Rosetta silent file (secondary structure, phi, psi, omega in degrees, C-alpha in Angstrom):
SEQUENCE: MAAPTFSQLRIESPADAAGVHVIVMDKAPENRLTVAYAQSIIAALRYIETKLLKPGAPGAVVLSSSSDKFWCTGLELDEGDTNMYANADGFYPLLATLVDYPYPTVALVTGHTFGGACPLMLSCDYRVMNSRRGFISMPPVNLGLHFDGIGALPRLKLRPQIARKMLLEAHRWTGQEALQDGIVDVICPPDQMRRRAVELAQSIAPRASMGVYGLLRAELWGEALEKFKAISYVHRKRVGTAPKVKI
SCORE:     score description
SCORE:     0.000 S_00000001
   1 L     0.000  132.753 -178.667  -23.365   95.646   97.079 S_00000001
   2 L   -69.929  146.674  178.665  -24.346   99.090   98.294 S_00000001
   3 L   -68.349  144.642 -177.168  -27.896  100.278   97.694 S_00000001
   4 L   -71.301  156.684  174.898  -28.215  102.808   94.913 S_00000001
   5 L  -105.140  151.473 -178.240  -29.005  106.467   95.702 S_00000001
   6 E  -124.982  144.095 -170.663  -31.866  108.309   94.040 S_00000001
   7 L   -67.622  124.067  171.095  -31.922  111.930   93.254 S_00000001
   8 L    57.038   34.439  169.221  -33.757  114.153   95.856 S_00000001
   9 E  -159.442  168.516  179.142  -35.448  111.229   97.585 S_00000001
  10 E  -146.982  155.461  174.939  -34.591  108.339  100.006 S_00000001
  11 E  -110.797  124.353  176.442  -35.985  104.965  100.803 S_00000001
  12 E  -114.568  142.324 -176.261  -36.567  104.043  104.358 S_00000001
  13 L  -128.722   98.996  178.424  -37.543  100.576  105.548 S_00000001
  14 L   -53.774  126.454 -176.276  -38.989  100.551  109.042 S_00000001
  15 L   -65.335  -24.633 -175.603  -37.442   97.656  111.102 S_00000001
  16 L   -95.254   12.600 -175.759  -40.735   96.996  112.794 S_00000001
  17 L  -142.769   79.857 -175.383  -42.794   96.748  109.541 S_00000001
  18 L   -61.838  137.496  175.590  -41.459   93.922  107.360 S_00000001
  19 L    83.892   -7.356 -178.847  -42.090   94.413  103.726 S_00000001
  20 E  -103.299  133.528 -176.609  -43.049   98.108  104.058 S_00000001
  21 E  -128.015  135.045 -174.219  -40.784  100.647  102.323 S_00000001
  22 E  -113.301  124.296  174.953  -41.207  104.389  102.532 S_00000001
  23 E   -98.586  119.024  178.104  -40.134  106.692   99.616 S_00000001
  24 E  -106.516  109.272  174.387  -39.534  110.146  101.103 S_00000001
  25 E   -69.719  139.104 -178.529  -39.559  112.904   98.479 S_00000001
  26 L  -147.228   59.269  179.259  -37.013  115.604   99.347 S_00000001
  27 L  -113.875  100.319 -177.559  -36.899  118.062   96.507 S_00000001
  28 L   -61.862  145.161    0.794  -36.867  121.511   97.911 S_00000001
  29 L   -99.341  -10.825 -169.975  -38.942  123.451   98.406 S_00000001
  30 L  -133.798   18.298 -179.553  -42.240  121.743   97.325 S_00000001
  31 L    53.625   33.902 -179.238  -41.385  118.527   95.632 S_00000001
  32 L   -60.201  147.506 -173.080  -42.503  119.811   92.204 S_00000001
  33 E   -99.511  120.954  172.308  -42.381  117.184   89.519 S_00000001
  34 L  -106.507  177.336  172.969  -39.958  117.430   86.608 S_00000001
  35 H   -61.418  -49.147 -174.753  -39.164  114.698   84.061 S_00000001
  36 H   -63.214  -33.756 -173.409  -35.958  113.824   86.028 S_00000001
  37 H   -81.961  -39.202  171.143  -37.705  113.768   89.329 S_00000001
  38 H   -57.878  -41.456  175.801  -40.611  111.733   88.147 S_00000001
  39 H   -66.006  -30.341  175.429  -38.161  109.296   86.680 S_00000001
  40 H   -67.726  -40.976  175.174  -36.336  109.161   89.964 S_00000001
  41 H   -60.233  -49.737 -179.801  -39.486  108.175   91.804 S_00000001
  42 H   -58.227  -43.918  174.435  -40.193  105.493   89.242 S_00000001
  43 H   -54.245  -40.282 -178.915  -36.593  104.156   89.654 S_00000001
  44 H   -67.266  -43.088  175.848  -37.121  104.011   93.398 S_00000001
  45 H   -62.035  -40.849  178.556  -40.438  102.101   92.965 S_00000001
  46 H   -67.617  -40.163  178.129  -38.755   99.684   90.556 S_00000001
  47 H   -60.784  -49.223  179.778  -35.849   99.143   92.985 S_00000001
  48 H   -57.651  -47.008 -174.890  -38.190   98.344   95.830 S_00000001
  49 H   -62.082  -42.710 -171.087  -40.184   95.971   93.636 S_00000001
  50 H   -90.963  -29.006 -167.392  -37.129   94.081   92.186 S_00000001
  51 H  -112.627  -39.224 -173.925  -34.531   94.304   94.929 S_00000001
  52 H   -97.895  -21.655  176.669  -36.188   94.843   98.343 S_00000001
  53 L  -108.350  141.889 -178.279  -39.300   92.701   97.874 S_00000001
  54 L  -107.332  135.498  179.472  -39.434   89.017   97.135 S_00000001
  55 L   -51.089  132.661 -178.380  -42.156   87.370   94.946 S_00000001
  56 L    82.647   -0.965  174.872  -44.810   85.874   97.229 S_00000001
  57 L   -97.780  149.937  170.829  -43.791   87.929  100.222 S_00000001
  58 L   -57.086  152.170  179.875  -45.882   90.747  101.728 S_00000001
  59 L  -170.432  146.424  176.937  -45.046   94.177  100.526 S_00000001
  60 E  -162.703  157.556 -174.450  -46.232   97.828  100.339 S_00000001
  61 E  -125.127  134.532  170.717  -44.925  101.261   99.590 S_00000001
  62 E  -108.086  127.600  178.692  -45.618  104.531  101.315 S_00000001
  63 E  -103.562  105.110 -171.866  -45.044  107.723   99.290 S_00000001
  64 E  -117.188 -170.429  179.683  -44.199  110.495  101.711 S_00000001
  65 E  -140.456  150.172  176.980  -42.416  113.880  101.940 S_00000001
  66 L   -76.759  -14.360  179.212  -39.559  115.191  104.106 S_00000001
  67 L  -105.463  130.820  174.156  -41.792  118.340  104.684 S_00000001
  68 L   -87.720    7.082  173.435  -44.819  118.639  106.875 S_00000001
  69 L  -103.952  -36.222 -179.919  -45.790  121.770  104.921 S_00000001
  70 E  -132.888  134.099  169.618  -45.735  120.392  101.433 S_00000001
  71 E   -87.162  -63.309  174.333  -46.429  116.904  100.101 S_00000001
  72 E  -163.207  139.862  176.370  -46.158  117.924   96.447 S_00000001
  73 L  -111.683   35.954  162.385  -47.384  120.983   94.569 S_00000001
  74 L    89.339 -148.981 -176.159  -47.680  119.352   91.159 S_00000001
  75 E   -83.572  152.254  174.869  -45.712  119.912   88.003 S_00000001
  76 L   -89.018   89.586 -165.843  -42.914  122.243   87.323 S_00000001
  77 L   -61.316  -28.310  178.699  -44.825  124.075   84.634 S_00000001
  78 L   -61.889  -25.161  177.438  -41.764  126.126   83.505 S_00000001
  79 H   -64.729  -27.233  178.343  -40.219  122.962   82.155 S_00000001
  80 H   -69.829  -15.164  178.245  -42.936  122.766   79.560 S_00000001
  81 H   -70.101  -30.587 -178.342  -41.684  126.040   78.024 S_00000001
  82 H  -114.496   -4.384  177.641  -38.582  124.279   76.717 S_00000001
  83 L  -140.913   99.677  178.573  -39.732  120.661   76.634 S_00000001
  84 L   -73.799   -6.710  176.201  -43.198  120.107   75.262 S_00000001
  85 L  -102.273   12.229 -174.399  -42.845  116.372   76.004 S_00000001
  86 H   -59.614  -44.362 -175.411  -42.107  116.791   79.711 S_00000001
  87 H   -69.205  -39.934  177.012  -45.354  115.397   80.885 S_00000001
  88 H   -57.191  -35.362 -177.896  -45.233  112.533   78.358 S_00000001
  89 H   -94.924  -12.953 -177.691  -41.804  111.508   79.625 S_00000001
  90 H  -125.386  -62.342 -173.672  -42.197  112.094   83.361 S_00000001
  91 H   -63.359  -53.166 -177.465  -45.676  112.681   84.802 S_00000001
  92 H   -66.557  -38.002  173.892  -47.701  110.183   82.912 S_00000001
  93 H   -64.469  -35.951 -178.979  -45.230  107.300   83.179 S_00000001
  94 H   -63.150  -49.223  176.319  -45.087  107.972   86.925 S_00000001
  95 H   -59.420  -44.029  175.958  -48.902  107.748   87.231 S_00000001
  96 H   -55.454  -44.290  176.160  -48.967  104.695   85.116 S_00000001
  97 H   -60.029  -44.767 -176.803  -46.307  103.011   87.282 S_00000001
  98 H   -69.524  -43.483  179.570  -48.236  103.598   90.381 S_00000001
  99 H   -68.298  -22.660  178.604  -51.616  102.484   89.001 S_00000001
 100 L  -102.819   10.079 -175.228  -49.960   99.314   87.616 S_00000001
 101 L   -67.934  139.732 -179.510  -47.741   98.608   90.665 S_00000001
 102 L   -77.456   -5.485 -178.497  -47.879   95.022   91.919 S_00000001
 103 L  -123.200  157.848  178.662  -47.866   95.979   95.581 S_00000001
 104 L   -63.082  145.177  176.782  -50.257   98.161   97.595 S_00000001
 105 E  -125.630  146.288  179.884  -49.404  101.844   97.875 S_00000001
 106 E  -126.497  128.473  167.787  -50.234  104.538  100.491 S_00000001
 107 E   -91.267  117.201 -179.699  -49.816  108.279   99.940 S_00000001
 108 E   -92.276   90.559 -172.157  -48.720  109.918  103.186 S_00000001
 109 E   -77.361   86.726 -172.821  -50.090  113.431  102.435 S_00000001
 110 L   -73.707  -26.041 -174.117  -47.898  115.440  104.859 S_00000001
 111 L  -164.489 -150.168 -176.902  -48.927  118.901  103.684 S_00000001
 112 E   -50.011  137.090 -177.683  -50.106  121.005  100.736 S_00000001
 113 E  -136.374  102.964 -169.138  -51.107  118.919   97.689 S_00000001
 114 E  -125.297  154.452  167.834  -51.836  121.038   94.565 S_00000001
 115 L    61.386 -135.319 -179.324  -52.300  120.578   90.872 S_00000001
 116 L   -57.789  -11.743  176.446  -50.794  117.423   89.353 S_00000001
 117 H   -71.669  -18.717 -177.966  -50.113  116.157   92.789 S_00000001
 118 H   -75.713  -45.795  169.668  -53.807  115.308   93.188 S_00000001
 119 H   -58.837  -37.656  178.133  -53.648  112.593   90.381 S_00000001
 120 H   -61.220  -43.787  178.419  -50.444  111.522   91.940 S_00000001
 121 H   -67.032  -38.078 -177.803  -52.109  111.076   95.318 S_00000001
 122 H   -79.508  -13.777  174.757  -55.114  109.391   93.786 S_00000001
 123 L   -69.806  -19.291  179.009  -52.798  106.907   91.872 S_00000001
 124 L   -82.831  159.209 -174.975  -52.031  105.473   95.287 S_00000001
 125 L   -78.612  -35.180  178.599  -54.365  102.998   96.784 S_00000001
 126 E  -132.482  154.732  178.362  -54.847  104.647  100.161 S_00000001
 127 E  -130.777  129.222  170.260  -54.291  108.201  101.511 S_00000001
 128 E  -114.583  121.122 -172.323  -53.310  109.273  104.953 S_00000001
 129 E  -121.625  149.139  172.155  -53.320  113.085  105.484 S_00000001
 130 E   -59.017  123.609 -173.831  -52.012  115.504  107.958 S_00000001
 131 L   -88.880   -3.708 -178.274  -55.116  116.722  109.973 S_00000001
 132 L  -115.383  -13.235 -177.003  -53.681  120.047  111.064 S_00000001
 133 L  -144.778  144.954  169.569  -51.853  121.442  107.984 S_00000001
 134 L   112.009  142.463  176.826  -52.168  121.314  104.267 S_00000001
 135 L  -118.509  149.640  170.404  -54.787  121.822  101.518 S_00000001
 136 E  -111.364  127.076  179.050  -55.732  119.619   98.574 S_00000001
 137 E  -160.178  142.725 -177.964  -56.609  121.543   95.380 S_00000001
 138 L  -124.716   94.776 -166.741  -56.442  120.929   91.704 S_00000001
 139 L   -98.917   24.542 -177.899  -56.554  124.382   89.943 S_00000001
 140 H   -60.703  -27.973  177.723  -56.136  123.774   86.179 S_00000001
 141 H   -62.361  -27.654 -176.391  -59.557  125.347   85.447 S_00000001
 142 H   -89.362  -12.446 -177.575  -58.221  128.568   86.958 S_00000001
 143 H  -106.519    0.381  179.354  -54.900  128.343   84.983 S_00000001
 144 L    68.557   33.968 -174.509  -56.369  127.650   81.600 S_00000001
 145 L  -113.785  136.127 -179.972  -54.613  124.296   81.693 S_00000001
 146 L  -135.473  132.247  174.830  -55.553  120.835   80.317 S_00000001
 147 L  -123.342  135.335  175.220  -53.718  117.506   80.397 S_00000001
 148 L   -58.759  132.222  173.581  -55.092  114.478   78.585 S_00000001
 149 L    81.567    8.187 -172.938  -56.498  112.030   81.038 S_00000001
 150 L   -73.413  -17.766 -178.107  -56.305  114.349   83.971 S_00000001
 151 L   -96.352   -0.127 -171.732  -59.944  113.781   85.070 S_00000001
 152 H   -59.794  -56.022 -172.588  -59.673  109.933   84.834 S_00000001
 153 H   -67.726  -39.826  176.651  -58.736  109.132   88.483 S_00000001
 154 H   -58.221  -42.736 -176.286  -61.077  111.822   90.038 S_00000001
 155 H   -69.392  -38.156 -177.931  -63.929  110.437   88.003 S_00000001
 156 H   -75.063  -42.389 -168.894  -63.121  106.711   88.795 S_00000001
 157 H   -97.405  -14.915 -176.750  -62.220  107.106   92.430 S_00000001
 158 L  -122.658  161.050  177.908  -64.431  109.832   93.730 S_00000001
 159 L   -61.276  148.795 -177.268  -68.246  110.590   93.859 S_00000001
 160 H   -52.662  -49.030  178.111  -69.382  112.550   90.795 S_00000001
 161 H   -52.028  -44.926 -179.630  -70.115  115.668   92.905 S_00000001
 162 H   -70.877  -40.262  177.974  -66.567  115.537   94.506 S_00000001
 163 H   -63.921  -34.238  177.625  -64.826  114.896   91.144 S_00000001
 164 H   -67.823  -47.754 -179.167  -66.694  118.035   89.823 S_00000001
 165 H   -57.840  -41.635 -176.806  -65.526  120.083   92.868 S_00000001
 166 H   -75.471  -41.349 -171.517  -61.971  118.967   92.238 S_00000001
 167 H   -93.655  -41.823 -171.587  -61.615  119.367   88.474 S_00000001
 168 H  -101.961  -11.363  174.757  -64.122  122.041   87.466 S_00000001
 169 L  -117.684   -2.332 -178.978  -64.289  124.142   90.632 S_00000001
 170 L    50.773   34.163 -173.035  -60.802  123.960   91.932 S_00000001
 171 L   -63.036  151.421  176.685  -62.108  123.486   95.438 S_00000001
 172 E  -109.151  106.638 -174.643  -59.626  123.602   98.276 S_00000001
 173 E   -97.126  140.168  164.275  -60.052  120.920  100.890 S_00000001
 174 L   -76.947  175.317 -179.818  -58.688  120.765  104.479 S_00000001
 175 H   -62.072  -51.200 -177.752  -57.798  117.426  105.890 S_00000001
 176 H   -60.960  -36.960  176.560  -61.196  117.062  107.698 S_00000001
 177 H   -66.596  -43.896 -177.817  -63.070  118.045  104.509 S_00000001
 178 H   -65.388  -33.339  172.098  -61.138  115.632  102.406 S_00000001
 179 H   -59.448  -52.804 -177.186  -61.978  112.846  104.885 S_00000001
 180 H   -61.993  -30.583 -178.805  -65.654  113.675  104.783 S_00000001
 181 L   -90.424    0.528  176.540  -65.618  113.757  100.900 S_00000001
 182 L    79.965    9.250  179.841  -63.796  110.400  100.639 S_00000001
 183 L   -75.702  -36.884  173.172  -60.679  111.780   99.108 S_00000001
 184 L  -118.266  159.107 -175.850  -58.476  110.519  101.920 S_00000001
 185 L   -94.850  -30.015 -175.498  -58.930  107.464  104.123 S_00000001
 186 E  -142.580  141.929  164.680  -57.344  108.673  107.355 S_00000001
 187 E  -119.300  142.084  179.573  -56.313  111.964  108.976 S_00000001
 188 E  -138.848  157.245  172.672  -53.766  112.162  111.742 S_00000001
 189 L   -65.063  158.588 -174.331  -51.895  114.809  113.755 S_00000001
 190 H   -57.207  -36.807 -175.702  -48.395  115.443  112.318 S_00000001
 191 H   -76.862   -9.680 -176.989  -46.658  113.471  115.099 S_00000001
 192 H  -119.369   -7.602 -168.558  -48.811  110.321  114.393 S_00000001
 193 H   -73.204  -37.081 -179.964  -49.292  110.338  110.620 S_00000001
 194 H   -68.302  -38.617  177.136  -46.202  108.481  109.539 S_00000001
 195 H   -60.960  -41.730 -178.673  -46.832  105.758  112.145 S_00000001
 196 H   -66.083  -42.870 -176.083  -50.423  105.470  111.005 S_00000001
 197 H   -64.548  -44.475 -179.801  -49.364  105.306  107.278 S_00000001
 198 H   -63.317  -43.049  177.830  -46.843  102.547  108.070 S_00000001
 199 H   -63.002  -37.924  176.172  -49.358  100.561  110.070 S_00000001
 200 H   -61.860  -42.264  179.904  -51.808  100.824  107.308 S_00000001
 201 H   -65.020  -43.809  176.601  -49.242   99.731  104.746 S_00000001
 202 H   -58.423  -42.021 -177.904  -48.250   96.843  107.026 S_00000001
 203 H   -68.938  -29.472 -178.180  -51.849   95.700  107.379 S_00000001
 204 H  -100.239   -6.744 -179.946  -52.426   95.621  103.597 S_00000001
 205 H   -60.887  -36.629  174.162  -49.013   94.267  102.534 S_00000001
 206 H   -58.109  -17.067 -177.538  -50.067   90.567  102.672 S_00000001
 207 H   -71.652   -9.754  178.121  -52.610   91.251   99.929 S_00000001
 208 H   -90.605   -2.404 -165.516  -49.767   91.275   97.370 S_00000001
 209 L   -69.415  -30.077 -175.982  -48.557   87.764   98.456 S_00000001
 210 L   -85.682   -5.394  175.659  -50.672   85.991   95.843 S_00000001
 211 L    80.424   15.071 -175.132  -49.462   87.921   92.906 S_00000001
 212 L  -122.170    8.023 -174.515  -52.788   89.201   91.753 S_00000001
 213 H   -65.640  -46.242  175.817  -53.078   92.546   93.517 S_00000001
 214 H   -61.203  -36.690 -179.798  -52.116   94.574   90.547 S_00000001
 215 H   -64.180  -45.332  177.213  -54.416   92.631   88.244 S_00000001
 216 H   -66.461  -36.883  173.463  -57.350   93.221   90.546 S_00000001
 217 H   -61.033  -37.295 -179.436  -56.615   96.835   90.857 S_00000001
 218 H   -64.624  -23.244  176.116  -56.653   97.141   87.142 S_00000001
 219 H   -67.830  -25.264 -177.053  -60.201   95.803   87.236 S_00000001
 220 H   -93.421  -45.396 -169.319  -61.119   98.859   89.187 S_00000001
 221 H  -122.676   16.686 -174.371  -58.985  101.643   87.687 S_00000001
 222 H   -58.919  -33.173  177.344  -57.760  100.100   84.414 S_00000001
 223 H   -56.669  -41.896  175.467  -59.404  102.757   82.317 S_00000001
 224 H   -63.139  -43.431 -174.199  -57.166  105.403   83.933 S_00000001
 225 H   -64.836  -36.686  175.294  -54.053  103.204   83.461 S_00000001
 226 H   -62.464  -40.855  176.457  -54.814  102.810   79.750 S_00000001
 227 H   -61.650  -41.650 -175.664  -55.121  106.494   79.414 S_00000001
 228 H   -70.869  -40.549  179.905  -51.885  107.160   81.153 S_00000001
 229 H   -70.940  -30.885 -176.796  -50.020  104.450   79.217 S_00000001
 230 H   -72.801  -22.124  178.951  -51.397  105.716   75.884 S_00000001
 231 L  -112.822   10.378  169.907  -49.858  109.200   76.442 S_00000001
 232 L   -82.364  135.514  178.205  -46.622  108.143   78.052 S_00000001
 233 L    61.577   23.418  176.193  -43.549  108.678   75.895 S_00000001
 234 L   -85.329  126.236 -176.978  -45.639  110.131   73.073 S_00000001
 235 L  -123.575    6.211 -179.829  -43.601  112.522   70.967 S_00000001
 236 L   -84.484  -12.671 -177.206  -45.733  112.833   67.836 S_00000001
 237 L  -156.076  162.732  171.882  -47.908  115.517   69.397 S_00000001
 238 L   -76.744  138.280  174.730  -48.150  117.805   72.400 S_00000001
 239 L   -96.670  110.145 -173.384  -50.062  116.218   75.233 S_00000001
 240 L    90.700 -170.914  178.751  -52.344  118.851   76.784 S_00000001
 241 L  -121.394  165.004  175.269  -52.191  122.601   76.548 S_00000001
 242 L   -80.126  144.910  177.442  -49.791  125.141   77.837 S_00000001
 243 L   -64.497  139.293  172.605  -50.952  127.045   80.834 S_00000001
 244 L   -88.585  -12.903  174.043  -52.273  130.534   80.381 S_00000001
 245 L  -139.210  147.374  177.090  -51.444  131.436   83.984 S_00000001
 246 L  -125.567  153.618 -177.717  -48.727  130.072   86.184 S_00000001
 247 L  -119.796    0.000    0.000  -48.490  129.826   89.951 S_00000001
């Protein structure tokens, strides 16, 4: 049976890294997240989990981009003008899926990472970033924008001063600065970053073999997971505020 295709992304499985699968986001120009695109990434994650990986075998996923300029620039805010439940049906289920995923995950941050892409990046277990190109910035404070639970992962995964810089100051980090502040784990030149991310994923893939990786992760970040799950697929109220400024 032929492997399924997924809208605006592809799955690559390096021959020399058994159990490692790379999801390459390919939604021009900046991989902005809509309901459909978030659900496409979720479908790819589930396909890897259920069809490409076997229980008890090593496994890991790298979330990358086809562009070395943009990793992801967050949510497609215009979608919220016509669908007030866009985040509840797309963005939050994607974050919940990653935080609850039974295999290790690596964000290969190839380029600019803005807005909602910061929680997406932080939802992954490890982060490898382009050392020569790309900024990380989360600007909702400058846009008059609030999403329920948007501060959970910065607060849980980053030092308090760094979480404050991210959420309340909209600080813009280079790769070197992000490494110094503990936002990313590794920085690499563009021609080496994919290889480094795959090597990292290969080194941590065996940790999923005993079937408890996701359970142990939840001991660390479960508070964020519960927040994301509680506002996924919620249609009885609007989740968050409409932006006062758009970029």
